[in-house]
N, C-alpha and C positions, 0 to 999 in steps of 0.2 A: 559578857565577856569579849575578849577581841580571838580572833580567827590564828590560833599559832603553826596553823596548818601551812605549810608550804607548797605552794602551784608547780604543777607538771609544766617544764619549761615548752613554749608552744613555738613548735617548728611547720611556719606557714609558707607556703607552694605558691610560689605567685612566678608565674611563668617559670625563668629559666634561673630564677633569685631563689633562695630561703629563707625570709625573716625568719631574726630570732625575738620571741616575745616573752616577757619574765624575767627574771633573776637569774643569771646564770653566777657561777661560785668565780669569784675573780681567779683563781685557779686555772681552772676551767676555761674560760673564756681565755686565756693566755693561750691554754694548750692548742686553743682551736684555730685564735690566731696563727699561731705557728709552723701549724700545718700546712697555711695557704700564703706565706710570704717565701719572699727568695730573694737571691741577687741575681743580675742577668750578669753573664760573662761578660767583661771590662767596664764595671761600673766603676770598679778605682781611677778610671782615667776619666769621667767626667767632670766636666768643672763644678756642678753641685755635688756634685760628694768632695770634690776638692777644694769648696771654701765653705763646705761643712752645711750646706743648705738639705743636704739629704744624705739620712744614714746608707743609702747603698740598695734597700729592700726597695719592692714590689709587693702591695699590700694586696691581697686581693677580696678579704672580710671588710665591708665596707663599714665603718665605726657609728657612723654620722645616719646610716640606717637602719644598721643593727641586719645586717643582712651578707648570704655569701653564694656563689655559685652553686647553684644544683647540685655537679658533678661531686662536689664533697660532703654530699646528705651521708650516705653511707659512713664516712669516716667520724663525721660528726655525731653521730648516732652512736658509735660506736664507743666513741668518747667518753661520751656521757653515760652508757652503760657503767663501761670499767670504773668511770668515777660514782654510781650511785647517783647520779641525778636522774631522778624524772622527768619524760618530756613524752609528750605529743605528738605527731607530724598530722596539719592540719591543710587539707586540698582545698587552696580559693579562687582555682582557677575556674571559668566557666565552660559548661560545656560545648564542643565546636558545631558551627553550623555542621550540617548534613548536607557536602555538596553530594547531587546527583552523580550518579558512575554516567563515564561516556556510553553511548549506546557501542561504539564501536570497539570498546575495551579489552581486547584477549592478549593472552600470550605467545607469541609466536613460537610452536610447537619445535621448529626448526633449530631453535636453541634450546639446545640440554646442558647442564651446568654440571661442570666436576665434581666432584663428590665434596673437595675442600671448598668448592663454592657452595652449596649445600649447606654445607655445615657453617660460616660463614654469617649465615640471611638465617636459617635456623637461632645461633646467637644471637641476635639483635634483633629477632621478632624476641626474643626471653630477658633480654635487656634493656629493648625499648634506647639506648641511648652508648656512645659509645663509638671507638674509633676503631674503622676498618685496616688494617695494616698488611696490604699485597704487592709485591713488587711489580714494577712498571711490565704491563705487557701480560698481564695474568686475570683481567677481564673484574675490575675493579667498578667499574659501572656497569656490568652485564648484573653483577650481584647489588647494587644497589636499585638495578630497575626491578629485578625480583623481588626484592623488600617491599618497595614500593606496591607493587600489583599482590605481592601476597595481603598487605595490610589493607591496601585496597580504599585509602584515605590520599586526601585533599594532597599535594606534595609542593615544594620551592627547594629547586637544588642552586646554591648560590656559588659560581662561577668567580674568575679575574680574568680571564682574557678573552677576548674573540671565540679565535678558534675552537676552548671549550664552548661556549655556545653551542657551537654549529654541531660539533660530536654530539652534544646529551641529546640534541633537539633530532638529529639523525640514529638518535641508537632509542629514541622513545618512539621516533614513528615506527624502526624495523622490529624491535624487539613487542611495546604494547599495542600496536597501530591504532596511535594517539598523536596528534598533532600539538604538542604542549605552548605555553602563552610564553610568550619572552620579555624581558624587561629590561635594556640595555641595551649602547649601541643603533641607537635613534627610534628602538620600538618599547614598546607597553602597552603591552597587550596582556589579558591574565585569562589564563585557563583551570581547569582540573588539576594537572600540572604546569607551573611555570619554570622555566629556566631565567634567572635574573644574573645580570653582572652587580658585585661587588661596590657599594658608592658609598658617599657617606648618607650621615642618616638624614641630615636635612633636605637629600637628593630624593631618596628610596621610600617607595611606595609604603606605607605602613602597614596596609592590606598586607602582603609579605610576611609581616612578622606576626600578624594576629588571625589571618583567616585561613593559614595551614597549617594541617596538624600534622606531618610531615616535616622536616628540613634538615638538609644534607648540604653540609661543605667537600668539595670537590676539592684536593688540595691541601688540605687543611691544615698541612704544616705553616699555612699560611693566617690562620686562625689569631695567633696573639698580634698580630699586626691592629695598631688601634681602632679605623675602618669596619675593618672584620669582627674584633672581640667586641664594637660596641653594638653592631649588626646582633654576631650571637646572643649574647648578655640579653637582649633588648628582645629574642622573640619568644614566642608563647607556645611552641609547639610541643606536645608529649611525647612526639619520638624523634630527635637532634642525632645524626650521625655523623661524622667526619669519614673520608677516603683519603690516605695517602700511600704510595710507598716509602716515603722516609719522613715519618710524622717525628723524628728526633732533629731536636732545636739546637743549633749550634750556639745560641744567644745563652739559652738555660732557662727559655720560655716556655718549658713542657707542662708546669704545675697551670696556664692557662690554658691548654687543652685540656687538661683533665678537670678542670671546673667550668670549663664551658659547653664543652660536648661531651667527656665522658671517660671512663677508663677503657684500655686496647679489647677488643673485642676479638680479634683473631690476629697473629701475625705470623707471616709464611715469608723466611730469608730468601734472597735470589739464589742460592746454591741448590737449599732445597728444591727448588722450582724446577731448577736447572737437573738436576737429579731424577726426577719423577716426570723429565720430558717436555715439561710446560713453555719452557724458556730456551732458547738456543746457547749451546755454550763458546763463551768469548775464548779466542786466542789475543794476547796483549801483548804488544810490540811497543817496548820500553825506547824509545830513538835518542843518544846522548848525543847534546849539542856539546861544542868546544867552549872551554870557560869563557869567560867575556870579562874578568876582572869582577872590581866592586864596586857597586853604585848606589850612594847612599838614599838616593829620593825613590820610591815606589815607582812612581808613574813614566820618569825616565829609566828606570831598569826596564819595564816592560813595552815601552816603545823601544828600545836599544834591542833588546835580546828578540821580542817579537813580530812586533809590528815594522817594524826597518831591518827587520834581521835578513838579510838577501837569501842569507846561505839556508836559514831554516828557511823561509818561502820556497826555495828551488828545491829540497830538500822532500817538500810536501807537494809540489808538482811530480817530482820522479815516482815517490807512493803512486801516486795517481795516474802516473802514465804507465803503469806498466802491471796496474789493473785489467783483468780481463773482460772484453767490453759489454758482457750482460751484465754487470756489480755496478747495484745502487749506494754510492759514494755520499756519504754526507759528510761537511769541514764543519764543525762545532768554531764560530770565529765569538770573541765580545766586543770589539772596538767593527764600528762603521770601516773605517778606513782602511784595517786589516783585511774584514771583507773583499772589499773593493780590488785590493791589490793581489790579492788571489786569482780571485776574477778574473783579470786582464790576463795573471800569468796562467793559470789552466784553462784550454779548448774547450770549451762545452760546456761549461758551467756557469751557474745562477747565481747572484749574490740577493736573498731577499731579508730584509731588516723590517723592525717596526715601525719606521716613517713610510714606508710602503702602503699604498692604497689597499683597501682591505677584500675592493675584488683584483686588482693582480695576486695578491697572495693569497690568496684562493684558488685563481689558475694556475699560479706554478706551483703549490703542493699540490694540486688534482694532476698537473703533468706528472711529478715526482714519482706519485702513488700507484700512476699509470705506467711508469717505468718509461715514458715518452721523453722526460727529461734523467738522464744519468749522473748527473753532480749536481746537488745545492750545496752553496756555501750559505750561512746563517748566523743571526742572533737568535734566533727565534725555538728553536727545537728542545731547548733546554728541561722544559714541562710541559705537558699535556697537550701533544698532536701525538698522533696515532698514523705511523706508516710503519703497516709490518714487514715491508718488502726490501728494507734497507740492508746491505751486505757487508759494505764497512763505516764504521766511523770514524773520524781522525780530530783528536781533539787539538785544533790549532791554539787554543787559546788560553793552556794555562790554568790558575785558579786553586783554591785549596777547600773547598766549601766540598763536605761529605755529601751535604744533601745535593747539590747541583752534579755530580761525579754521579753520582746514583742514577739522578734523573735523566741526566744526560745518555748515559751508558743505556737508562732501560728501554729509548727511542731504539735503539738496532738488537735490541735481544729476543724482541715479540718475535716469536715461532712462526714458520709458516710450513706449508705438508713437502715446498722445495728446499726450503733456509733451516739446516739444523745447527749449523755454523757460524760462526761470523766472525768476524778480525776488528781488530782494535790498535789504533794508532794512538801513543801518547808522547808528549817531547819532555826528557828533565834538563831544563833549561839552567844552566851552572853559572848565573849573577845572582846576587844580592836579594832576597825575598821570595825571588821566583825559583830557587833550588829546595826551598825548605818544602814550599807549596809540592813540589814535585813527589817529594817525599812523605806527604799527608796524603796524595792519590794514592802513591803506591802503596803506603798501608790499608786503604780499603779496599785493593786488589788482590791482596795478601790477604782479605779477613776472609773469602772465599774459598773456601777449599774447591770449588768446583772452574774457579782462573784460572785459565792458564797461561803465564807469565813467560815474552821471551826478551832477550835482552841485544837490542842494537845499536854497536857504536862508526 
């Protein structure tokens, strides 16, 4: 006699993937695939789509290996339950090697977490994976260090900037009395905790993917980038967390964050943190520029209205000259030539960019942090640089990205004992493309009830 009893579907956990074994009813399988596919913003403009070589969808379900990202496991289980499909979950992962805890391992009791930070730690320990969405300046790094301390497990932190690597190393030394290993920027040493630069998979030491029980992606809104996503999906860590002040993706790829890292663990808004006294309250001055006509080419419009606009650059110089002498002023630019132009115009300022040598960058940022340097012009501080004492931010760069706006504004909102309010200047450039970008930035400002907005003509 043949056995007609249908066997349960096996969902086999294999690192950051879930393998599907068994026959899933076609309609149910289509439901599962649908929840894991999306069309990114702008797909219709790609050559592949126009030439009918691509339907515009990114599919996170891998049909050839019958597997999907771990972050969708609960959704798949719910779908199978609703459709009355029996299943079982089988963990194929091997036990991790028990790394000896460093003898110096201890939490610095001088650092007490706020209630919202303790809540984030507790939820992370319970959920084991997911995204911690806290505004810039509210202690994501401290939360992550506390999670690692409480788990007491080996951990790797992936970063995408040299400055971030240095800040994480300092944080572990300060908070946990532990000097972590480093991989990247010329270093290749491992520790109980290792801070690693994101690299292509071919260059990345495989130990980082298979030997660490906790994996953390700093500034995880970059996770959908090909190299980072590949790293994340190759990880075998049972604990995976992402940190970001801006996990929303303007290209529509948030589904990759959920699949590779997990759901949102905690979310706090900037205004909520300002209202509770954890961030400085900003006054944003919108400086209206004179109309400059129509320019069909974006690059030409940018050079004309921003980089080579003598009147606009003179206004920036005038704003700086009227500031009190003790103010720490940061001017953000996008183009190197613009930064150099402003540095020549503004006495006492220094321009810093990515092509500068690492040591010079470090020395310059240290001078700005200490107050020895009062005016910094740079392309670098849009993300991941911790300088709490900035009083004034001048957005000299334009731009339409909400992620960028929130990241760069977050640099100046960090609160100190002597700094409860900050000043931000933005420019309304009235020329093709740039005016629409300015309106998008204004929408971001207006979305925050604690932002004070004033107009300057």
